C-alpha atoms as a printed R data frame, in Angstrom:
   type eleno elety resid chain resno       x      y       z
1  ATOM     1    CA   MET     A     1 -70.826 49.488   9.759
2  ATOM     2    CA   ILE     A     2 -73.316 47.620   7.593
3  ATOM     3    CA   LYS     A     3 -70.816 47.397   4.727
4  ATOM     4    CA   LYS     A     4 -68.270 45.776   7.027
5  ATOM     5    CA   LEU     A     5 -70.867 43.245   8.185
6  ATOM     6    CA   LEU     A     6 -71.672 42.403   4.566
7  ATOM     7    CA   ALA     A     7 -68.028 42.258   3.488
8  ATOM     8    CA   PHE     A     8 -66.958 39.686   6.079
9  ATOM     9    CA   PRO     A     9 -69.277 36.834   4.908
10 ATOM    10    CA   LEU     A    10 -68.320 37.572   1.291
11 ATOM    11    CA   ILE     A    11 -64.610 37.324   2.082
12 ATOM    12    CA   LEU     A    12 -65.207 34.131   4.030
13 ATOM    13    CA   PHE     A    13 -67.268 32.693   1.154
14 ATOM    14    CA   PHE     A    14 -64.651 33.491  -1.483
15 ATOM    15    CA   PHE     A    15 -61.953 32.072   0.803
16 ATOM    16    CA   ILE     A    16 -63.788 28.744   1.128
17 ATOM    17    CA   VAL     A    17 -64.553 28.612  -2.596
18 ATOM    18    CA   SER     A    18 -60.926 29.356  -3.496
19 ATOM    19    CA   ILE     A    19 -59.752 26.549  -1.197
20 ATOM    20    CA   PHE     A    20 -62.238 24.167  -2.800
21 ATOM    21    CA   PHE     A    21 -61.103 25.027  -6.341
22 ATOM    22    CA   TYR     A    22 -57.452 24.814  -5.255
23 ATOM    23    CA   LEU     A    23 -58.032 21.282  -3.972
24 ATOM    24    CA   LEU     A    24 -59.966 20.470  -7.124
25 ATOM    25    CA   ILE     A    25 -57.170 21.711  -9.407
26 ATOM    26    CA   ILE     A    26 -54.269 20.009  -7.604
27 ATOM    27    CA   GLU     A    27 -56.126 16.700  -7.524
28 ATOM    28    CA   ARG     A    28 -54.927 14.701 -10.528
29 ATOM    29    CA   ASN     A    29 -57.925 12.386 -10.746
30 ATOM    30    CA   PRO     A    30 -61.317 14.071 -10.115
31 ATOM    31    CA   SER     A    31 -63.014 10.733  -9.440
32 ATOM    32    CA   ASP     A    32 -60.721 10.215  -6.442
33 ATOM    33    CA   LEU     A    33 -61.572 13.586  -4.890
34 ATOM    34    CA   PRO     A    34 -64.614 12.579  -2.754
35 ATOM    35    CA   SER     A    35 -62.844  9.526  -1.330
36 ATOM    36    CA   ALA     A    36 -59.696 11.592  -0.708
37 ATOM    37    CA   LEU     A    37 -61.707 14.129   1.256
38 ATOM    38    CA   ILE     A    38 -63.505 11.477   3.301
39 ATOM    39    CA   ASP     A    39 -60.631  9.024   3.777
40 ATOM    40    CA   LYS     A    40 -57.122 10.453   4.058
41 ATOM    41    CA   LYS     A    41 -55.466  7.011   4.329
42 ATOM    42    CA   ASN     A    42 -55.300  6.471   0.574
43 ATOM    43    CA   THR     A    43 -53.134  9.532  -0.144
């Protein structure tokens, strides 16, 4: 039971981190990443 409770936050954490790195890798220009995340109109 305790192992399942510890595994869920770890899976969630790795999921969020993998999404972040995926967005970081597919973004051509890293300097545009913060503005792209805040303002979607310039995509």
